[in-house]
C-alpha positions in Angstrom: 12.9 -174.5 148.0 13.2 -177.3 145.5 13.3 -179.8 148.4 10.2 -178.2 150.0 8.3 -178.4 146.7 9.4 -182.0 146.0 8.3 -182.9 149.5 5.0 -181.2 149.2 4.4 -183.0 145.9 4.6 -186.4 147.7 1.9 -185.5 150.3 -0.4 -183.2 148.5 -3.3 -184.8 146.5 -2.9 -185.2 142.7 -5.5 -182.5 142.1 -3.0 -180.0 143.5 -0.7 -180.3 140.5 2.5 -178.5 139.4 4.5 -178.9 142.6 7.0 -181.3 141.0 7.4 -179.0 138.0 8.2 -176.1 140.3 10.5 -178.3 142.3 12.5 -179.1 139.1 12.4 -175.4 138.1 13.7 -174.3 141.5 16.5 -176.9 141.3 17.3 -175.7 137.8 17.6 -172.1 138.9 19.8 -173.2 141.8 22.2 -175.1 139.6 22.1 -172.4 137.0 23.1 -169.8 139.6 26.0 -171.9 140.7 27.2 -172.3 137.1 26.9 -168.6 136.4 28.8 -167.8 139.6 31.6 -170.0 138.3 31.9 -167.8 135.2 35.7 -167.3 135.6 36.4 -170.8 136.8 34.5 -173.0 134.4 34.6 -173.1 130.6 32.1 -170.9 128.6 30.1 -173.8 127.3 29.3 -174.7 130.9 29.1 -171.4 132.7 27.3 -169.5 129.9 25.6 -171.9 127.4 24.5 -174.7 129.8 23.7 -172.3 132.6 21.5 -170.1 130.4 19.7 -173.1 128.8 19.0 -174.5 132.2 17.7 -171.1 133.1 15.3 -171.2 130.2 14.2 -174.8 130.9 13.4 -173.8 134.5 11.0 -171.1 133.3 9.3 -173.6 131.1 8.9 -176.0 134.0 7.4 -173.3 136.1 5.0 -172.2 133.4 3.8 -175.8 132.9 3.5 -176.3 136.6 1.3 -173.2 137.0 -1.0 -174.5 134.2 -1.2 -177.9 136.0 -2.1 -176.2 139.3 -4.9 -174.3 137.5 -6.1 -177.5 135.8 -5.4 -176.1 132.3 -4.3 -178.1 129.3 -0.6 -178.2 128.8 0.8 -176.9 125.5 2.3 -179.6 123.3 5.9 -180.2 124.3 7.2 -179.9 120.7 6.4 -176.2 120.9 8.9 -175.8 123.7 11.5 -177.9 121.8 11.3 -175.4 118.9 11.6 -172.4 121.3 14.5 -174.0 123.1 16.3 -174.8 119.8 16.0 -171.1 118.8 17.3 -169.9 122.2 20.2 -172.4 122.0 21.1 -171.2 118.5 21.3 -167.5 119.6 23.2 -168.4 122.7 25.7 -170.5 120.9 26.3 -167.8 118.3 26.9 -165.0 120.8 29.0 -167.3 123.1 31.2 -169.2 120.6 31.0 -167.5 117.2 30.8 -163.8 118.2 31.1 -163.6 122.0 29.0 -160.7 123.2 27.3 -160.3 126.5 24.8 -157.6 125.5 22.6 -159.8 123.1 22.8 -162.6 125.6 21.5 -160.3 128.4 18.7 -159.0 126.1 17.7 -162.6 125.2 17.7 -164.1 128.7 16.2 -161.0 130.4 13.6 -160.8 127.7 12.6 -164.4 128.4 12.4 -163.5 132.1 10.2 -160.5 131.4 7.9 -162.5 129.1 7.6 -165.2 131.8 6.8 -162.8 134.6 4.2 -160.9 132.5 2.5 -164.1 131.3 2.4 -165.5 134.8 0.9 -162.4 136.2 -1.8 -162.5 133.5 -2.4 -166.2 134.0 -3.0 -165.8 137.8 -4.8 -162.5 137.4 -7.4 -164.1 135.2 -8.6 -166.4 137.9 -12.2 -165.9 139.0 -11.4 -166.0 142.7 -8.3 -164.2 143.9 -7.2 -164.2 147.5 -4.1 -162.9 149.4 -2.0 -165.7 148.0 -2.9 -164.8 144.4 -2.2 -161.1 145.0 1.1 -161.9 146.7 2.1 -164.0 143.7 1.0 -161.4 141.2 3.0 -158.8 143.1 6.1 -161.0 142.8 5.5 -161.4 139.1 5.1 -157.7 138.5 8.3 -157.0 140.4 10.2 -159.6 138.4 8.8 -158.1 135.2 9.9 -154.6 136.1 13.4 -155.7 137.2 14.1 -157.7 134.0 12.5 -155.2 131.7 14.7 -152.4 133.1 17.7 -154.6 132.3 16.5 -155.3 128.8 15.9 -151.6 128.1 19.2 -150.5 129.6 21.1 -153.0 127.5 19.3 -152.1 124.3 19.8 -148.3 124.9 23.5 -148.7 125.7 24.9 -152.1 124.6 28.5 -150.8 124.6 28.2 -150.0 128.3 27.1 -153.4 129.3 29.4 -154.8 132.0 30.3 -158.4 132.6 27.7 -160.2 134.7 29.9 -160.4 137.9 31.6 -157.0 137.6 31.0 -155.1 140.8 28.7 -152.1 140.2 25.5 -150.8 141.6 23.2 -151.9 138.7 24.8 -155.4 138.7 24.5 -155.8 142.5 20.9 -154.6 142.4 20.0 -157.1 139.6 21.8 -160.1 141.3 20.0 -159.3 144.6 16.7 -159.1 142.8 17.5 -162.4 140.9 18.3 -164.3 144.1 15.4 -162.9 146.2 12.8 -163.3 143.4 14.0 -166.8 142.6 13.4 -167.8 146.2 10.2 -165.8 146.7 8.7 -167.1 143.4 8.9 -170.7 144.7 7.4 -169.6 148.1 4.6 -167.8 146.2 3.7 -170.9 144.2 3.8 -173.0 147.3 1.3 -170.6 148.9 -1.0 -170.9 145.8 -0.8 -174.7 146.1 -1.6 -174.6 149.8 -4.5 -172.3 149.1 -5.9 -174.7 146.6 -5.5 -177.6 149.0 -7.3 -175.6 151.7 -10.1 -174.8 149.2 -10.4 -178.5 148.3 -10.5 -179.5 152.0 -13.2 -176.9 152.6 -15.1 -178.2 149.6 -14.9 -181.7 151.0 -16.1 -180.5 154.5 -19.0 -178.5 153.1 -20.2 -180.6 150.2 -21.4 -184.1 149.6 -18.6 -186.1 147.9 -21.0 -188.0 145.5 -23.2 -185.3 144.2 -21.3 -182.1 144.9 -24.3 -180.6 146.7 -23.9 -178.9 150.0 -24.2 -181.1 153.1 -26.7 -180.3 155.9 -24.3 -178.6 158.2 -23.1 -176.2 155.4 -26.7 -175.5 154.3 -27.8 -174.5 157.8 -24.8 -172.2 158.2 -25.6 -170.4 155.0 -29.3 -170.5 155.6 -28.9 -168.6 158.9 -27.3 -165.8 156.9 -30.2 -165.8 154.4 -32.8 -165.8 157.1 -31.1 -162.8 158.8 -31.2 -160.9 155.5 -34.8 -161.8 155.0 -35.7 -160.6 158.5 -33.9 -157.3 158.1 -35.3 -156.6 154.6 -38.8 -158.3 155.0 -38.0 -160.7 152.1 -39.5 -164.1 151.4 -37.5 -167.3 151.1 -38.7 -170.2 149.0 -38.0 -173.8 150.0 -38.3 -176.9 147.9 -37.8 -180.3 149.5 -37.3 -183.1 147.0 -37.3 -186.8 147.6 -36.6 -189.3 144.8 -39.3 -191.9 144.3 -38.8 -195.6 144.9 -35.1 -195.1 145.2 -34.6 -198.5 146.9 -36.1 -200.2 143.9 -33.7 -198.3 141.6 -30.8 -199.6 143.6 -32.2 -203.1 143.5 -32.8 -202.9 139.8 -29.6 -201.2 138.5 -27.3 -201.7 141.5 -25.7 -199.1 143.7 -23.5 -197.7 140.9 -26.7 -197.1 138.9 -28.3 -195.5 142.0 -25.3 -193.2 142.4 -25.5 -192.3 138.8 -29.2 -191.2 139.4 -28.2 -189.1 142.3 -25.4 -187.4 140.3 -27.8 -186.9 137.4 -30.4 -185.3 139.6 -27.8 -183.0 141.3 -26.5 -181.9 137.9 -30.0 -181.1 136.8 -30.6 -178.9 139.8 -27.1 -177.2 139.5 -27.9 -176.4 135.9 -31.3 -174.9 136.7 -30.7 -173.0 139.9 -29.6 -169.4 140.2 -26.1 -168.6 141.6 -27.6 -167.3 144.9 -29.8 -170.4 145.4 -28.7 -173.0 148.0 -28.8 -176.7 147.0 -28.0 -179.4 149.5 -28.3 -183.2 150.0 -29.9 -183.8 153.3 -29.2 -187.5 153.3 -30.0 -190.5 151.2 -32.2 -189.5 148.3 -33.6 -186.3 149.9 -32.5 -182.9 148.7 -33.5 -179.3 149.4 -33.3 -176.1 147.3 -33.5 -172.8 149.1 -34.5 -169.8 147.0 -33.7 -166.4 148.5 -36.0 -163.6 147.7 -38.6 -165.9 146.1 -42.3 -166.0 146.8 -44.6 -169.0 146.6 -45.4 -168.4 142.9 -41.8 -168.3 142.0 -40.9 -171.3 144.1 -43.8 -173.3 142.5 -42.6 -172.3 139.0 -39.1 -173.7 139.8 -40.6 -176.9 141.2 -42.8 -177.3 138.1 -39.8 -176.7 135.8 -37.8 -179.4 137.5 -40.8 -181.8 137.5 -41.2 -181.3 133.7 -37.5 -181.9 133.1 -37.6 -185.1 135.1 -40.6 -186.4 133.1 -39.2 -185.5 129.7 -38.3 -188.3 127.3 -34.9 -189.7 128.3 -31.8 -188.5 126.5 -29.1 -190.4 128.3 -28.4 -193.9 129.8 -29.5 -192.9 133.4 -32.2 -195.1 134.8 -35.6 -193.4 134.7 -36.7 -191.9 138.0 -39.2 -189.4 139.4 -39.3 -187.1 142.4 -41.9 -185.9 144.9 -41.8 -182.2 145.7 -42.8 -180.1 148.7 -42.9 -176.3 148.3 -43.2 -173.6 150.9 -42.1 -170.1 151.8 -41.1 -168.1 154.8 -41.5 -164.3 155.0 -39.1 -162.4 157.2 -40.3 -159.5 159.4 -38.1 -156.7 160.8 -37.1 -157.3 164.4 -35.3 -155.4 167.1 -31.6 -155.7 167.7 -32.3 -157.8 170.8 -34.4 -160.3 168.9 -32.3 -160.5 165.7 -31.4 -164.1 166.1 -33.3 -166.9 164.4 -33.1 -170.1 166.5 -32.0 -173.3 164.7 -35.1 -175.1 166.0 -37.3 -172.6 164.2 -35.5 -173.4 160.9 -36.0 -177.1 161.6 -39.7 -176.5 162.2 -40.0 -174.6 158.9 -38.3 -177.5 157.1 -40.6 -180.0 158.8 -43.7 -178.3 157.4 -42.3 -178.4 153.9 -41.1 -182.0 154.4 -44.6 -183.0 155.5 -45.8 -181.8 152.1 -43.4 -184.3 150.5 -45.0 -187.1 152.4 -48.4 -185.9 151.2 -47.1 -186.1 147.7 -45.8 -189.6 148.3 -49.2 -190.7 149.8 -51.0 -189.1 146.8 -49.1 -191.3 144.3 -45.6 -189.8 144.1 -44.1 -187.8 141.2 -46.1 -184.7 142.1 -45.8 -181.3 143.8 -47.5 -180.4 147.1 -47.6 -176.8 148.3 -47.6 -175.6 151.9 -49.7 -172.5 151.7 -49.7 -171.6 155.4 -45.9 -171.3 156.0 -45.8 -167.5 156.7 -43.7 -167.7 159.8 -41.7 -170.5 161.5 -44.0 -170.4 164.5 -47.3 -170.9 162.7 
């Protein structure tokens, strides 16, 4: 599993972080398992002290790897040094000064329980959880329960604690769980990393790389769903087509980097102003559209006016000043029969063209203004 994770870290993009950490963690657990298995063949400092410290370090590597995958800030490394120093002191005391397996089991199994619980919470707090996340959380819960039972059993009856490799039903059950979970945990993280990679690829396929707005293809796919809902429930969809004014002059004046900054600034302004259900897309060049589900002409006009005011407010940043021409229209759905429930793509294109024509009227009338399409009651009008 370490080899798989190391290999994936070489080919996955840097945005999918944590694979190297989990590779080192998996390798650490593998070496730790070998050392623990050599308990009667290797000296105690190697098979007990080093093996368990490697065990603890591997958990830290996995924890840091998960935070990297989620894009979270890593805890300062000195915190982990302090924690590892405390663990090392306890292990050394109960290995060399007063050898006793019971407190060692409580310590290491307690660390495992804490890790599994915190990882389950960390992944469980994500806003979007799919099958990979639920699979990983299930593994963490199983690991937490297995190690917690071991902690409780040792605390309740420390005198009855058997040597780690003594054949018995509880020991065999624990070792099987340790080996299976150690492997499955790595697989679970690999699935999370793969899920994030798929999400990023989907984001790249559906969104404009410069502005983060949806592209035309993605917009049309989602708009078809909104139109179907509007038809079924007789709702109105608002549409705002926006074209930045004199964009070629902006590029000539401040360069293409400055022009790109303007496009990003405009997209950020829309993203901050729109509702979660609204669809915002870059149709090409400096033309954008904003689809407003369940919005009549009055509501769509208010949105366009708010954006127009924001663009004409006194500047508060270094972005080159720019304006925008707006075309605003609506389409009202009507219930249809099952046989006529489809809404052809050419009808959507015709609807867009009517609103796009309003933008050209705004340009012809002097730019930096809003033009309404009052007759867009159906795509066939």
